[in-house]
PQR file of N, CA, C, O and H, with PARSE charges and radii, in Angstrom:
ATOM      1  N   UNK A   1      35.134 -72.309  29.688 -0.4000 1.5000
ATOM      2  CA  UNK A   1      34.271 -71.181  29.432 -0.0000 2.0000
ATOM      3  C   UNK A   1      32.994 -71.518  28.667  0.5500 1.7000
ATOM      4  O   UNK A   1      32.254 -70.594  28.330 -0.5500 1.4000
ATOM      5  N   UNK A   2      32.690 -72.775  28.374 -0.4000 1.5000
ATOM      6  CA  UNK A   2      31.448 -73.060  27.654 -0.0000 2.0000
ATOM      7  C   UNK A   2      30.226 -72.601  28.431  0.5500 1.7000
ATOM      8  O   UNK A   2      29.221 -72.208  27.840 -0.5500 1.4000
ATOM      9  H   UNK A   2      33.291 -73.526  28.648  0.4000 1.0000
ATOM     10  N   UNK A   3      30.308 -72.650  29.740 -0.4000 1.5000
ATOM     11  CA  UNK A   3      29.165 -72.237  30.560 -0.0000 2.0000
ATOM     12  C   UNK A   3      28.923 -70.736  30.393  0.5500 1.7000
ATOM     13  O   UNK A   3      27.782 -70.296  30.260 -0.5500 1.4000
ATOM     14  H   UNK A   3      31.125 -72.970  30.220  0.4000 1.0000
ATOM     15  N   UNK A   4      30.005 -69.957  30.401 -0.4000 1.5000
ATOM     16  CA  UNK A   4      29.873 -68.510  30.237 -0.0000 2.0000
ATOM     17  C   UNK A   4      29.330 -68.183  28.852  0.5500 1.7000
ATOM     18  O   UNK A   4      28.532 -67.258  28.703 -0.5500 1.4000
ATOM     19  H   UNK A   4      30.933 -70.315  30.509  0.4000 1.0000
ATOM     20  N   UNK A   5      29.756 -68.933  27.838 -0.4000 1.5000
ATOM     21  CA  UNK A   5      29.271 -68.715  26.479 -0.0000 2.0000
ATOM     22  C   UNK A   5      27.777 -69.021  26.387  0.5500 1.7000
ATOM     23  O   UNK A   5      27.029 -68.275  25.755 -0.5500 1.4000
ATOM     24  H   UNK A   5      30.404 -69.684  27.959  0.4000 1.0000
ATOM     25  N   UNK A   6      27.346 -70.100  27.004 -0.4000 1.5000
ATOM     26  CA  UNK A   6      25.925 -70.460  26.995 -0.0000 2.0000
ATOM     27  C   UNK A   6      25.105 -69.403  27.725  0.5500 1.7000
ATOM     28  O   UNK A   6      24.001 -69.060  27.303 -0.5500 1.4000
ATOM     29  H   UNK A   6      27.954 -70.706  27.517  0.4000 1.0000
ATOM     30  N   UNK A   7      25.650 -68.894  28.817 -0.4000 1.5000
ATOM     31  CA  UNK A   7      24.947 -67.849  29.568 -0.0000 2.0000
ATOM     32  C   UNK A   7      24.841 -66.571  28.730  0.5500 1.7000
ATOM     33  O   UNK A   7      23.803 -65.910  28.730 -0.5500 1.4000
ATOM     34  H   UNK A   7      26.546 -69.173  29.160  0.4000 1.0000
ATOM     35  N   UNK A   8      25.911 -66.229  28.021 -0.4000 1.5000
ATOM     36  CA  UNK A   8      25.911 -65.048  27.169 -0.0000 2.0000
ATOM     37  C   UNK A   8      24.864 -65.196  26.069  0.5500 1.7000
ATOM     38  O   UNK A   8      24.110 -64.264  25.793 -0.5500 1.4000
ATOM     39  H   UNK A   8      26.754 -66.766  28.021  0.4000 1.0000
ATOM     40  N   UNK A   9      24.821 -66.370  25.443 -0.4000 1.5000
ATOM     41  CA  UNK A   9      23.835 -66.614  24.389 -0.0000 2.0000
ATOM     42  C   UNK A   9      22.412 -66.501  24.931  0.5500 1.7000
ATOM     43  O   UNK A   9      21.530 -65.945  24.277 -0.5500 1.4000
ATOM     44  H   UNK A   9      25.434 -67.127  25.667  0.4000 1.0000
ATOM     45  N   UNK A  10      22.201 -67.031  26.129 -0.4000 1.5000
ATOM     46  CA  UNK A  10      20.872 -66.947  26.742 -0.0000 2.0000
ATOM     47  C   UNK A  10      20.486 -65.485  26.975  0.5500 1.7000
ATOM     48  O   UNK A  10      19.354 -65.088  26.698 -0.5500 1.4000
ATOM     49  H   UNK A  10      22.918 -67.482  26.661  0.4000 1.0000
ATOM     50  N   UNK A  11      21.423 -64.690  27.480 -0.4000 1.5000
ATOM     51  CA  UNK A  11      21.137 -63.272  27.725 -0.0000 2.0000
ATOM     52  C   UNK A  11      20.844 -62.538  26.422  0.5500 1.7000
ATOM     53  O   UNK A  11      19.946 -61.698  26.366 -0.5500 1.4000
ATOM     54  H   UNK A  11      22.342 -65.013  27.705  0.4000 1.0000
ATOM     55  N   UNK A  12      21.601 -62.856  25.375 -0.4000 1.5000
ATOM     56  CA  UNK A  12      21.372 -62.216  24.081 -0.0000 2.0000
ATOM     57  C   UNK A  12      19.993 -62.569  23.531  0.5500 1.7000
ATOM     58  O   UNK A  12      19.288 -61.705  23.010 -0.5500 1.4000
ATOM     59  H   UNK A  12      22.330 -63.538  25.420  0.4000 1.0000
ATOM     60  N   UNK A  13      19.617 -63.824  23.645 -0.4000 1.5000
ATOM     61  CA  UNK A  13      18.303 -64.257  23.162 -0.0000 2.0000
ATOM     62  C   UNK A  13      17.187 -63.602  23.966  0.5500 1.7000
ATOM     63  O   UNK A  13      16.167 -63.199  23.407 -0.5500 1.4000
ATOM     64  H   UNK A  13      20.190 -64.526  24.069  0.4000 1.0000
ATOM     65  N   UNK A  14      17.379 -63.498  25.267 -0.4000 1.5000
ATOM     66  CA  UNK A  14      16.375 -62.848  26.116 -0.0000 2.0000
ATOM     67  C   UNK A  14      16.242 -61.373  25.752  0.5500 1.7000
ATOM     68  O   UNK A  14      15.138 -60.832  25.706 -0.5500 1.4000
ATOM     69  H   UNK A  14      18.207 -63.826  25.721  0.4000 1.0000
ATOM     70  N   UNK A  15      17.375 -60.734  25.497 -0.4000 1.5000
ATOM     71  CA  UNK A  15      17.365 -59.323  25.104 -0.0000 2.0000
ATOM     72  C   UNK A  15      16.643 -59.145  23.769  0.5500 1.7000
ATOM     73  O   UNK A  15      15.842 -58.225  23.607 -0.5500 1.4000
ATOM     74  H   UNK A  15      18.272 -61.174  25.535  0.4000 1.0000
ATOM     75  N   UNK A  16      16.929 -60.022  22.827 -0.4000 1.5000
ATOM     76  CA  UNK A  16      16.273 -59.943  21.522 -0.0000 2.0000
ATOM     77  C   UNK A  16      14.770 -60.161  21.655  0.5500 1.7000
ATOM     78  O   UNK A  16      13.986 -59.484  20.990 -0.5500 1.4000
ATOM     79  H   UNK A  16      17.579 -60.770  22.959  0.4000 1.0000
ATOM     80  N   UNK A  17      14.361 -61.101  22.508 -0.4000 1.5000
ATOM     81  CA  UNK A  17      12.944 -61.365  22.725 -0.0000 2.0000
ATOM     82  C   UNK A  17      12.247 -60.140  23.308  0.5500 1.7000
ATOM     83  O   UNK A  17      11.152 -59.784  22.873 -0.5500 1.4000
ATOM     84  H   UNK A  17      14.998 -61.651  23.048  0.4000 1.0000
ATOM     85  N   UNK A  18      12.871 -59.497  24.286 -0.4000 1.5000
ATOM     86  CA  UNK A  18      12.290 -58.275  24.870 -0.0000 2.0000
ATOM     87  C   UNK A  18      12.152 -57.179  23.815  0.5500 1.7000
ATOM     88  O   UNK A  18      11.142 -56.476  23.771 -0.5500 1.4000
ATOM     89  H   UNK A  18      13.760 -59.786  24.639  0.4000 1.0000
ATOM     90  N   UNK A  19      13.170 -57.039  22.966 -0.4000 1.5000
ATOM     91  CA  UNK A  19      13.137 -56.026  21.921 -0.0000 2.0000
ATOM     92  C   UNK A  19      12.009 -56.309  20.932  0.5500 1.7000
ATOM     93  O   UNK A  19      11.272 -55.396  20.563 -0.5500 1.4000
ATOM     94  H   UNK A  19      13.990 -57.610  23.001  0.4000 1.0000
ATOM     95  N   UNK A  20      11.866 -57.555  20.502 -0.4000 1.5000
ATOM     96  CA  UNK A  20      10.818 -57.911  19.551 -0.0000 2.0000
ATOM     97  C   UNK A  20       9.433 -57.719  20.147  0.5500 1.7000
ATOM     98  O   UNK A  20       8.515 -57.279  19.455 -0.5500 1.4000
ATOM     99  H   UNK A  20      12.465 -58.297  20.803  0.4000 1.0000
ATOM    100  N   UNK A  21       9.276 -58.044  21.417 -0.4000 1.5000
ATOM    101  CA  UNK A  21       7.988 -57.825  22.081 -0.0000 2.0000
ATOM    102  C   UNK A  21       7.668 -56.340  22.173  0.5500 1.7000
ATOM    103  O   UNK A  21       6.520 -55.931  22.002 -0.5500 1.4000
ATOM    104  H   UNK A  21      10.022 -58.402  21.979  0.4000 1.0000
ATOM    105  N   UNK A  22       8.695 -55.536  22.445 -0.4000 1.5000
ATOM    106  CA  UNK A  22       8.523 -54.084  22.510 -0.0000 2.0000
ATOM    107  C   UNK A  22       8.049 -53.557  21.162  0.5500 1.7000
ATOM    108  O   UNK A  22       7.112 -52.762  21.099 -0.5500 1.4000
ATOM    109  H   UNK A  22       9.628 -55.868  22.583  0.4000 1.0000
ATOM    110  N   UNK A  23       8.695 -53.997  20.084 -0.4000 1.5000
ATOM    111  CA  UNK A  23       8.289 -53.582  18.737 -0.0000 2.0000
ATOM    112  C   UNK A  23       6.872 -54.032  18.433  0.5500 1.7000
ATOM    113  O   UNK A  23       6.076 -53.269  17.885 -0.5500 1.4000
ATOM    114  H   UNK A  23       9.457 -54.643  20.135  0.4000 1.0000
ATOM    115  N   UNK A  24       6.553 -55.289  18.792 -0.4000 1.5000
ATOM    116  CA  UNK A  24       5.206 -55.811  18.532 -0.0000 2.0000
ATOM    117  C   UNK A  24       4.159 -54.974  19.254  0.5500 1.7000
ATOM    118  O   UNK A  24       3.126 -54.630  18.678 -0.5500 1.4000
ATOM    119  H   UNK A  24       7.200 -55.909  19.236  0.4000 1.0000
ATOM    120  N   UNK A  25       4.425 -54.647  20.511 -0.4000 1.5000
ATOM    121  CA  UNK A  25       3.461 -53.863  21.284 -0.0000 2.0000
ATOM    122  C   UNK A  25       3.230 -52.495  20.643  0.5500 1.7000
ATOM    123  O   UNK A  25       2.095 -52.021  20.582 -0.5500 1.4000
ATOM    124  H   UNK A  25       5.264 -54.926  20.979  0.4000 1.0000
ATOM    125  N   UNK A  26       4.298 -51.866  20.169 -0.4000 1.5000
ATOM    126  CA  UNK A  26       4.159 -50.582  19.492 -0.0000 2.0000
ATOM    127  C   UNK A  26       3.345 -50.704  18.215  0.5500 1.7000
ATOM    128  O   UNK A  26       2.501 -49.857  17.925 -0.5500 1.4000
ATOM    129  H   UNK A  26       5.219 -52.251  20.218  0.4000 1.0000
ATOM    130  N   UNK A  27       3.601 -51.760  17.455 -0.4000 1.5000
ATOM    131  CA  UNK A  27       2.846 -51.974  16.218 -0.0000 2.0000
ATOM    132  C   UNK A  27       1.380 -52.256  16.511  0.5500 1.7000
ATOM    133  O   UNK A  27       0.503 -51.809  15.772 -0.5500 1.4000
ATOM    134  H   UNK A  27       4.287 -52.448  17.691  0.4000 1.0000
ATOM    135  N   UNK A  28       1.109 -52.995  17.584 -0.4000 1.5000
ATOM    136  CA  UNK A  28      -0.286 -53.270  17.949 -0.0000 2.0000
ATOM    137  C   UNK A  28      -1.012 -51.984  18.317  0.5500 1.7000
ATOM    138  O   UNK A  28      -2.183 -51.810  17.977 -0.5500 1.4000
ATOM    139  H   UNK A  28       1.822 -53.358  18.184  0.4000 1.0000
ATOM    140  N   UNK A  29      -0.317 -51.078  19.014 -0.4000 1.5000
ATOM    141  CA  UNK A  29      -0.934 -49.788  19.354 -0.0000 2.0000
ATOM    142  C   UNK A  29      -1.220 -48.982  18.089  0.5500 1.7000
ATOM    143  O   UNK A  29      -2.283 -48.375  17.960 -0.5500 1.4000
ATOM    144  H   UNK A  29       0.634 -51.219  19.290  0.4000 1.0000
ATOM    145  N   UNK A  30      -0.277 -48.979  17.166 -0.4000 1.5000
ATOM    146  CA  UNK A  30      -0.486 -48.250  15.909 -0.0000 2.0000
ATOM    147  C   UNK A  30      -1.631 -48.853  15.114  0.5500 1.7000
ATOM    148  O   UNK A  30      -2.445 -48.125  14.546 -0.5500 1.4000
ATOM    149  H   UNK A  30       0.587 -49.472  17.270  0.4000 1.0000
ATOM    150  N   UNK A  31      -1.701 -50.170  15.069 -0.4000 1.5000
ATOM    151  CA  UNK A  31      -2.777 -50.839  14.342 -0.0000 2.0000
ATOM    152  C   UNK A  31      -4.132 -50.516  14.968  0.5500 1.7000
ATOM    153  O   UNK A  31      -5.112 -50.298  14.255 -0.5500 1.4000
ATOM    154  H   UNK A  31      -1.040 -50.762  15.531  0.4000 1.0000
ATOM    155  N   UNK A  32      -4.186 -50.485  16.290 -0.4000 1.5000
ATOM    156  CA  UNK A  32      -5.439 -50.142  16.966 -0.0000 2.0000
ATOM    157  C   UNK A  32      -5.863 -48.715  16.614  0.5500 1.7000
ATOM    158  O   UNK A  32      -7.047 -48.450  16.406 -0.5500 1.4000
ATOM    159  H   UNK A  32      -3.390 -50.662  16.869  0.4000 1.0000
ATOM    160  N   UNK A  33      -4.901 -47.805  16.546 -0.4000 1.5000
ATOM    161  CA  UNK A  33      -5.217 -46.419  16.200 -0.0000 2.0000
ATOM    162  C   UNK A  33      -5.724 -46.321  14.765  0.5500 1.7000
ATOM    163  O   UNK A  33      -6.688 -45.605  14.497 -0.5500 1.4000
ATOM    164  H   UNK A  33      -3.939 -48.021  16.715  0.4000 1.0000
ATOM    165  N   UNK A  34      -5.087 -47.029  13.850 -0.4000 1.5000
ATOM    166  CA  UNK A  34      -5.517 -47.010  12.449 -0.0000 2.0000
ATOM    167  C   UNK A  34      -6.902 -47.627  12.321  0.5500 1.7000
ATOM    168  O   UNK A  34      -7.748 -47.104  11.595 -0.5500 1.4000
ATOM    169  H   UNK A  34      -4.304 -47.610  14.069  0.4000 1.0000
ATOM    170  N   UNK A  35      -7.141 -48.721  13.012 -0.4000 1.5000
ATOM    171  CA  UNK A  35      -8.453 -49.375  12.962 -0.0000 2.0000
ATOM    172  C   UNK A  35      -9.539 -48.451  13.494  0.5500 1.7000
ATOM    173  O   UNK A  35     -10.635 -48.392  12.936 -0.5500 1.4000
ATOM    174  H   UNK A  35      -6.454 -49.146  13.602  0.4000 1.0000
ATOM    175  N   UNK A  36      -9.243 -47.735  14.564 -0.4000 1.5000
ATOM    176  CA  UNK A  36     -10.216 -46.795  15.118 -0.0000 2.0000
ATOM    177  C   UNK A  36     -10.493 -45.659  14.139  0.5500 1.7000
ATOM    178  O   UNK A  36     -11.639 -45.236  13.988 -0.5500 1.4000
ATOM    179  H   UNK A  36      -8.353 -47.784  15.017  0.4000 1.0000
ATOM    180  N   UNK A  37      -9.457 -45.165  13.475 -0.4000 1.5000
ATOM    181  CA  UNK A  37      -9.647 -44.091  12.499 -0.0000 2.0000
ATOM    182  C   UNK A  37     -10.493 -44.572  11.324  0.5500 1.7000
ATOM    183  O   UNK A  37     -11.362 -43.844  10.844 -0.5500 1.4000
ATOM    184  H   UNK A  37      -8.526 -45.509  13.597  0.4000 1.0000
ATOM    185  N   UNK A  38     -10.245 -45.782  10.867 -0.4000 1.5000
ATOM    186  CA  UNK A  38     -11.039 -46.353   9.770 -0.0000 2.0000
ATOM    187  C   UNK A  38     -12.494 -46.480  10.187  0.5500 1.7000
ATOM    188  O   UNK A  38     -13.395 -46.114   9.433 -0.5500 1.4000
ATOM    189  H   UNK A  38      -9.539 -46.373  11.258  0.4000 1.0000
ATOM    190  N   UNK A  39     -12.724 -46.995  11.380 -0.4000 1.5000
ATOM    191  CA  UNK A  39     -14.086 -47.171  11.872 -0.0000 2.0000
ATOM    192  C   UNK A  39     -14.814 -45.831  11.969  0.5500 1.7000
ATOM    193  O   UNK A  39     -15.978 -45.718  11.585 -0.5500 1.4000
ATOM    194  H   UNK A  39     -11.992 -47.292  11.993  0.4000 1.0000
ATOM    195  N   UNK A  40     -14.127 -44.834  12.478 -0.4000 1.5000
ATOM    196  CA  UNK A  40     -14.722 -43.505  12.601 -0.0000 2.0000
ATOM    197  C   UNK A  40     -15.100 -42.944  11.236  0.5500 1.7000
ATOM    198  O   UNK A  40     -16.194 -42.409  11.060 -0.5500 1.4000
ATOM    199  H   UNK A  40     -13.181 -44.926  12.790  0.4000 1.0000
ATOM    200  N   UNK A  41     -14.193 -43.068  10.275 -0.4000 1.5000
ATOM    201  CA  UNK A  41     -14.488 -42.568   8.928 -0.0000 2.0000
ATOM    202  C   UNK A  41     -15.643 -43.322   8.292  0.5500 1.7000
ATOM    203  O   UNK A  41     -16.484 -42.715   7.630 -0.5500 1.4000
ATOM    204  H   UNK A  41     -13.304 -43.503  10.419  0.4000 1.0000
ATOM    205  N   UNK A  42     -15.698 -44.620   8.480 -0.4000 1.5000
ATOM    206  CA  UNK A  42     -16.809 -45.404   7.934 -0.0000 2.0000
ATOM    207  C   UNK A  42     -18.139 -44.943   8.523  0.5500 1.7000
ATOM    208  O   UNK A  42     -19.132 -44.816   7.807 -0.5500 1.4000
ATOM    209  H   UNK A  42     -15.015 -45.113   9.018  0.4000 1.0000
ATOM    210  N   UNK A  43     -18.151 -44.693   9.833 -0.4000 1.5000
ATOM    211  CA  UNK A  43     -19.372 -44.225  10.481 -0.0000 2.0000
ATOM    212  C   UNK A  43     -19.776 -42.848   9.958  0.5500 1.7000
ATOM    213  O   UNK A  43     -20.958 -42.590   9.730 -0.5500 1.4000
ATOM    214  H   UNK A  43     -17.345 -44.796  10.415  0.4000 1.0000
ATOM    215  N   UNK A  44     -18.800 -41.972   9.769 -0.4000 1.5000
ATOM    216  CA  UNK A  44     -19.096 -40.635   9.253 -0.0000 2.0000
ATOM    217  C   UNK A  44     -19.655 -40.705   7.834  0.5500 1.7000
ATOM    218  O   UNK A  44     -20.599 -39.991   7.497 -0.5500 1.4000
ATOM    219  H   UNK A  44     -17.840 -42.182   9.954  0.4000 1.0000
ATOM    220  N   UNK A  45     -19.069 -41.568   7.007 -0.4000 1.5000
ATOM    221  CA  UNK A  45     -19.549 -41.723   5.629 -0.0000 2.0000
ATOM    222  C   UNK A  45     -20.980 -42.242   5.623  0.5500 1.7000
ATOM    223  O   UNK A  45     -21.821 -41.741   4.875 -0.5500 1.4000
ATOM    224  H   UNK A  45     -18.302 -42.148   7.281  0.4000 1.0000
ATOM    225  N   UNK A  46     -21.260 -43.242   6.453 -0.4000 1.5000
ATOM    226  CA  UNK A  46     -22.624 -43.786   6.536 -0.0000 2.0000
ATOM    227  C   UNK A  46     -23.606 -42.715   7.002  0.5500 1.7000
ATOM    228  O   UNK A  46     -24.707 -42.591   6.464 -0.5500 1.4000
ATOM    229  H   UNK A  46     -20.577 -43.648   7.060  0.4000 1.0000
ATOM    230  N   UNK A  47     -23.195 -41.948   8.004 -0.4000 1.5000
ATOM    231  CA  UNK A  47     -24.061 -40.892   8.530 -0.0000 2.0000
ATOM    232  C   UNK A  47     -24.315 -39.823   7.471  0.5500 1.7000
ATOM    233  O   UNK A  47     -25.440 -39.349   7.320 -0.5500 1.4000
ATOM    234  H   UNK A  47     -22.301 -42.049   8.440  0.4000 1.0000
ATOM    235  N   UNK A  48     -23.269 -39.446   6.741 -0.4000 1.5000
ATOM    236  CA  UNK A  48     -23.419 -38.438   5.687 -0.0000 2.0000
ATOM    237  C   UNK A  48     -24.332 -38.938   4.572  0.5500 1.7000
ATOM    238  O   UNK A  48     -25.142 -38.175   4.046 -0.5500 1.4000
ATOM    239  H   UNK A  48     -22.355 -39.831   6.864  0.4000 1.0000
ATOM    240  N   UNK A  49     -24.208 -40.202   4.213 -0.4000 1.5000
ATOM    241  CA  UNK A  49     -25.042 -40.761   3.150 -0.0000 2.0000
ATOM    242  C   UNK A  49     -26.503 -40.829   3.579  0.5500 1.7000
ATOM    243  O   UNK A  49     -27.399 -40.561   2.778 -0.5500 1.4000
ATOM    244  H   UNK A  49     -23.550 -40.822   4.641  0.4000 1.0000
ATOM    245  N   UNK A  50     -26.746 -41.184   4.833 -0.4000 1.5000
ATOM    246  CA  UNK A  50     -28.137 -41.261   5.299 -0.0000 2.0000
ATOM    247  C   UNK A  50     -28.739 -39.864   5.453  0.5500 1.7000
ATOM    248  O   UNK A  50     -29.950 -39.694   5.308 -0.5500 1.4000
ATOM    249  H   UNK A  50     -26.018 -41.401   5.484  0.4000 1.0000
ATOM    250  N   UNK A  51     -27.917 -38.877   5.740 -0.4000 1.5000
ATOM    251  CA  UNK A  51     -28.413 -37.505   5.868 -0.0000 2.0000
ATOM    252  C   UNK A  51     -28.767 -36.922   4.502  0.5500 1.7000
ATOM    253  O   UNK A  51     -29.651 -36.072   4.401 -0.5500 1.4000
ATOM    254  H   UNK A  51     -26.933 -39.015   5.858  0.4000 1.0000
ATOM    255  N   UNK A  52     -28.091 -37.368   3.466 -0.4000 1.5000
ATOM    256  CA  UNK A  52     -28.353 -36.872   2.113 -0.0000 2.0000
ATOM    257  C   UNK A  52     -29.580 -37.524   1.494  0.5500 1.7000
ATOM    258  O   UNK A  52     -30.168 -36.978   0.560 -0.5500 1.4000
ATOM    259  H   UNK A  52     -27.372 -38.059   3.548  0.4000 1.0000
ATOM    260  N   UNK A  53     -29.963 -38.661   1.993 -0.4000 1.5000
ATOM    261  CA  UNK A  53     -31.109 -39.392   1.408 -0.0000 2.0000
ATOM    262  C   UNK A  53     -32.431 -38.772   1.768  0.5500 1.7000
ATOM    263  O   UNK A  53     -33.479 -39.268   1.354 -0.5500 1.4000
ATOM    264  H   UNK A  53     -29.486 -39.105   2.751  0.4000 1.0000
TER
END
Protein backbone atom coordinates (compact mmCIF):
# COMPACT_ATOMS: atom_id res chain seq x y z
CA UNK A 1 0.00 0.00 0.00
CA UNK A 2 2.90 2.50 -0.11
CA UNK A 3 1.77 3.55 -3.57
CA UNK A 4 -1.75 4.31 -2.34
CA UNK A 5 -0.30 6.27 0.60
CA UNK A 6 1.90 8.34 -1.73
CA UNK A 7 -1.07 9.00 -3.98
CA UNK A 8 -3.17 10.08 -0.98
CA UNK A 9 -0.42 12.45 0.18
CA UNK A 10 -0.16 13.92 -3.32
CA UNK A 11 -3.93 14.52 -3.43
CA UNK A 12 -3.87 16.14 0.01
CA UNK A 13 -1.02 18.44 -0.99
CA UNK A 14 -2.79 19.37 -4.22
CA UNK A 15 -5.98 20.10 -2.29
CA UNK A 16 -4.08 22.27 0.19
CA UNK A 17 -2.39 24.15 -2.67
CA UNK A 18 -5.76 24.87 -4.32
CA UNK A 19 -7.15 26.09 -0.99
CA UNK A 20 -4.17 28.39 -0.36
CA UNK A 21 -4.39 29.82 -3.87
CA UNK A 22 -8.11 30.43 -3.36
CA UNK A 23 -7.39 32.32 -0.13
CA UNK A 24 -4.58 34.29 -1.78
CA UNK A 25 -6.83 35.31 -4.67
CA UNK A 26 -9.49 36.54 -2.24
CA UNK A 27 -6.92 38.51 -0.26
CA UNK A 28 -5.55 40.05 -3.46
CA UNK A 29 -9.06 41.20 -4.40
CA UNK A 30 -9.55 42.71 -0.95
CA UNK A 31 -6.17 44.44 -1.12
CA UNK A 32 -7.02 45.88 -4.53
CA UNK A 33 -10.29 47.24 -3.14
CA UNK A 34 -8.55 48.81 -0.14
CA UNK A 35 -5.87 50.32 -2.37
CA UNK A 36 -8.52 51.81 -4.64
CA UNK A 37 -10.37 53.28 -1.65
CA UNK A 38 -7.14 54.82 -0.33
CA UNK A 39 -6.34 56.29 -3.73
CA UNK A 40 -9.82 57.76 -4.05
CA UNK A 41 -9.64 59.36 -0.60
CA UNK A 42 -6.20 60.79 -1.32
CA UNK A 43 -7.49 62.34 -4.54
CA UNK A 44 -10.51 63.80 -2.75
CA UNK A 45 -8.32 65.28 -0.01
CA UNK A 46 -6.00 66.85 -2.59
CA UNK A 47 -8.96 68.24 -4.52
CA UNK A 48 -10.53 69.65 -1.34
CA UNK A 49 -7.25 71.28 -0.31
CA UNK A 50 -6.75 72.89 -3.72
CA UNK A 51 -10.35 74.15 -3.71
CA UNK A 52 -9.82 75.82 -0.33
CA UNK A 53 -6.66 77.61 -1.45
